[in-house]
N, C-alpha and C positions, 0 to 999 in steps of 0.2 A: 332707476336713475334717481339719485339723490338731488335735493334742491341745491346743494353746494356745487355739484357738477353741472347742473343745468343752467344756473344763473349766477351772475356775479353778485357779491355782497352789496348791499345798499350803501351808497356813499353818504347818506344822511344818517345812517345808524352808527352808533359808536362801536366800531369793530376792534378798536385797540384796547388791550387789557387795562392800560393806565386810565383811559377815559371811563371805562366801565367801573373801575375801582373808585374813581373820584366821586361818582354819584351812587355808589352801591347802597348807602344808607338812605338815600332819597327815594329809592324805587318803590317801596311799599306805600308810603304816604302819598307819593305823587300819583301812582296808579289808582289809589283809592279816590283821590280828588277828581281825577279824570273820569273814573267810573261813575261818580255821583252826577257828573255832567251828562254822561250817557243815560243814566236813570231818568234825569229830568227830561231829556229829549225824547226818550222812548215813551214816557208817560204822556207828554204833550202831544206826540204824534198819534197815539192810538186811542186816547181817552174819548176823543170826539165821536168815535164810531159807536160808542155805547150811549151817547147822549144826544143823538140826532133828533129824536122826537121832542125833547125838551128845548133844544136850540130852535127847531122849526116853529114850535108853538110860541116861543118868546119873541122871535123875529118876524112872526106872522108870514111864514112861507111854508111851502110843502116840504115833506121829508126829502124827496129827491133834490129839491133846490138847496136845502140845507146841506146835502151831501157835497155840494160844490165847494164848501169850505175845506173839505178833505183834499179835493183836487188842487185848490189854491195853495195849500201847504206843500203838496208834492211838487207843484210847479216852482215854488220858492226854493225847494231843495235842489231841483235840477238846474235852475239858473244860478242860484247863489253859490253852489260848490265851485264851479270853475271861475266865476267872476271874483269872488272874495279871495280865493286861493291865488289868483294872478295879481290882483291889486295889492295884496298884503304879503307878497312873497318875501320881501326884505325885512319884515317885522320880526323882532325877537319872539321866540315861540310862546313864552309865558304871557307876554303882553297881548299877543294875538288871541290866545285862548281865552283870556279874561274879557277881551273886547267882544269876541264871538258869543260868549255865554251871557254877557250883559245885554247884547242885542236880542238874544233869545228870551231873556227875562223880560225885557221891555215889551217885546212882541206879545208875550203871553199875558202879562198884566194889562196891557192895552186891550187885548182881546176880551178880557173879562169886563171891560168897561165899554165895549163896542155898542153904539146906539142903534145900529141897524144892519141889514143884510149886506149891503155893499161894503160898508166899513169893516164888517167882520171878515169878508173875503180878502180885503186888502191887508188887514192885520195878520191873518193866518199866512198870507204870502210872505209878509215881513218876518214872521216867526220862523218860517221854513228856510230863509236865506242862510243862516249860519250853520244849519244842520250838517251838511256834508263836509264843509271845511273844518268844523270842530272835530268831527271824528277822524278826518284825514290827518290833521295836525296832531291830535291826541295820539293816534297810532304811531306817527313818526317819533314823538317824544318818548312814548313807552318803549318802542323798539330801541331807541338810542340809549336808554337807561339800563336795558337788559343785556345779559351776555349774548354774544352772537348766536349761540345755539338755542336761545329761548325767546327769540324775537316774536314768533307767532304766538307763543303763550302770553307774552306781554300784551300784544294786541288783543288777544282773546279776553284778558282780564278787563281791559277798557270796555270792550263790547259786552262784557257780562252785565254792565250797568244797563245797557239797552235791552238785553234779553230778560233780565230779572224784572224790568219795568212791566213787561206783559204779565208777570206772575204776581207782582206785589203792587207796583205803583198804579197801574191802570184800574184794578179793582177798588183800591182805596179812593182814587180820584173820582171814579164813577159813582161810588157810594156817596161821596161828598156832593157831587153834582145832582144826584137824585134827591137828596134830603135838604140841601141848602141852596139849590139852584145851580145850573150848569156853569155859571160864572165862577163859582167857588172852586171848581176843578182847575180852571186856568190860573186862579190866584195861587193855588197850591203849587202848580208847575213853575210859575214865576218866582215864587219864594225859594224853591229848591234850586233853581238856576242862580238866584242871587247868592245863596249859600255856597254854590260851586265857585263863584267868582272869588269869594274869600278863601276857600280851600286851595284853589289853584294858585292864587297869589301867595299863599303861605307855604305850600308844600312842593310845588313844581319848581325845579331848578331854573335859573334864569339863563336858558340856552339861547345862544344867538342864532339867527338865520344862517344857513350855509353860506360860506364865503362866495361872494359874487352873485348872490341870489338877486333876481330881478324879474319883472313881469315878462320881458322878452324871453328870458331863459326858461321860465316855467312853460311858456307857450310852446317851447321846443318839444314838450312831451307829446304834443299832437302830431308831430312828424314821425313818431316812432310806431311802426306797425304793431309791435308787441303790446304796446299800451292799448291800442284800439281792440286788438284781439282779446286781451284779458278782460277789458270792459265788456266785450261781446259775450264772453263766457257767463258773466254775471247777469247781464241784461236779458239773455235768452235762457240759459240753463237754470237760473234761479226763478224765472217767471212761473215755472210749474207749481211751485209752492203756493203762489198767490192765486193761480187758477183754481186750486182746490180750496184754500182757506177762505177766499172771498165768498164762497158759497157753502161753507161748512154748516152753517145753521140750518138752511133748508135741507141739506143732505141728512143731517141728524134727525130732523123732525119729520120730513116727508118720506125719506127712504128707510131710515132705521126705525122710525116710529117712536123716538124718545119724546118725552114731554118737554115743554119749554123750560120748566124749572130744572131739568136735568142737564140742559145744554151747558150752563156755566161750569159745572163740575168737569164735563168732558173737555171743555176749552182750557181749563186749568192744566190739563195734561199736555196741551200744546205748549204752554209756557214752560212747563218742566222739561219738555223735549228741547226747547230752544236753549235753556240753560245747560243741559247735558251735552247737546250737540256743540255748543260754543266751546265748552271746556275740552271735550274729547278732540274735536276738530283741530283746535289750536295745538294741542300736544302732538297729534299726528303730523301736522304741518312742520313742526320743528324737526321731526325725524326725516321726513322726505316730502318736500313741497310738491313736486311733480306727481308722485304716486298718490299723494293725498287728494289732490284735485281730481285726478283720473278716477280714483276709487269712489269719491263722494258723488261724482256725476253719475256713476253706475248705480250707487245707492239711491240717489235722487230718482232715477227712472223706476227702480223696483218699488220704492215706497209709494210713489204717486200712482202708478198703475194698480197697485194693491187696493187703492180706494174703490175702484170699480167692482172689486170682488168682495171686500169686507163691509161695504156700506150697509147691507141688509142685516148685519149681525151686531148687536150692541157691544159685546165685549171686543169683538174683532176690530170694529171701527174705532173704539176707544183707544186700543193699542196703536192703531194706524194713525190716529190724530197725534199721539205722542211722537211717533216716528216722523210724521210730517214736520213737527217742530224741530227735530234733530237736523233737518236739512240746512239749517242756518250754519252748520259746521263749516261750510265752504267759505263763509265770509272772511274769517281771519286769513285763510290760505290765499284767497284772491287779493286781499289787502297787501300781504307780504310780497306776492308776485308783482303787483303793480309797483311797489317800492323798488323792487329789484330791476325791473325792466325800464324804469323811467329815467335812469341815469341821474343827471343833475337837475331834473325837473320834478323833484319829489313831491312838493306840496300840491301841485295841481293834480298829479296822477293819483295821489292818495285820496284827495277830496272827491275825485270823479267816481271812485268806487261806490259811493252812496247815491250819486246820480244814477249810476247803472242799476242799483237795486230798486230805486224808485221807478225807473223805466220798466224793470221786471214786474213790479207791482201793477203798473198800468197795463202792460202787455198781457200778463197772465189773467188779470180780472176781465179784460176785454175779450180775449179769445175764449175764456170759459163761458162768458155771457153769450158769445156768438153760438157756441155749441148748444147751450141750453135753449136759446131762442130758435134754433133750427129743429127743435123737437127731439134732441138726442138724450134728454134726461139729465138729472142732476149729476149722476155718476160719470157722465161723459167728461166732466172736468178732470177726472183721473187720466183719461186717455189724452186730453189736451196737455196735461202735465208731462206725460210720457213723451209726447212729441217735442215739447220744449226742452226736456232733458236731453233727448237725442240731438236736438239742435245745438245745445251747449257742448255736447261731446264732439260734434263736428267742428265747431269753432276751436275747441281745445286742440283737436287733432291738427287743424290748420296752423294753429299757433306753434305747435311742436315742429311741424314741417318747415314753417318759415324760419324758425329759430335755427334749425340744423342747416338750412340752405344758406342763411346769411353768415353762418360761422365757418363755411368752407373757405379755404384759401382762395383769394382772388375774387370773392363775392363782392 
């Protein structure tokens, strides 16, 4: 089943040839500008994980307490995505993107000047607020500038900024934080975000909000079963990746027996996998959205359960870490599906995709921790990942069933 036959075209995407031709020359510079914003957000989200000891020492708290700033950011993403998407539904796209990235820049620069533990948590929460809405609106803009058959590839190019941040931005920011103090890392992120504001203002076309856009219309997305089911695919099925990756360092050191100095090199393979998965997944989604989601959920299950078997072997687990990174391939496909099933409530649905992924992060890490605490060992996280992948398949199957049922005459 192709995506074209399964779902209607997105009303917020430019599906007419005249509209696509009007912005044809703007596509490359606009997507590059949007991707730089994704790079800033990706770097800001993940760099703190490598600087927790430095943050804890400077703020005079324990490392587990310092870890709360990660949770504060994730909470900001979950709350900010629907809130800002609804409140700013009627804003022109370019103005909204600049405002969101300005808020992200302010949140990170203020984090760099945080005087204490409480203020740091508050400021990380603020920095997380624009995350989901930025990616949602950026995806809508990129899709509207691309030909109809390349919408997923356009979204993938925007998300390439996020995935490449794990490979380039995070290591650089971590190095700065370790040599110049952790605050320097957030200064770097804030400056990249400020540059993004300039690039978006200069290169993204001044697209208006959809005609009749309003907060009440955006909230209509929450009445659509397919929106909830698609979010469920991401929140459950994508959680398996985090169940494994959250504990990848002890897996590599305690099970595989690698030295601590070797771990960063293996983790770089995860970043390469994310970049490759993002590019390949978006291309596949352009060819057949439904088949791509189904196939990637199966791939998800195979890769994650493989961790339980490859963990004792250095070469095998290194390859598996790369493959775990490729699981991000499903993100552009789910983003496009959300845009297609949301009808005229595009902004909220697109933004909620990243709330779902942050819930997947929390769910996967928590369930992986439960399995480890139960004495099942570090590799049990692979079996947890398999269970979550199967859960995602079940939700996807329910989504297809509900879609066919609602399309029957008289339904």
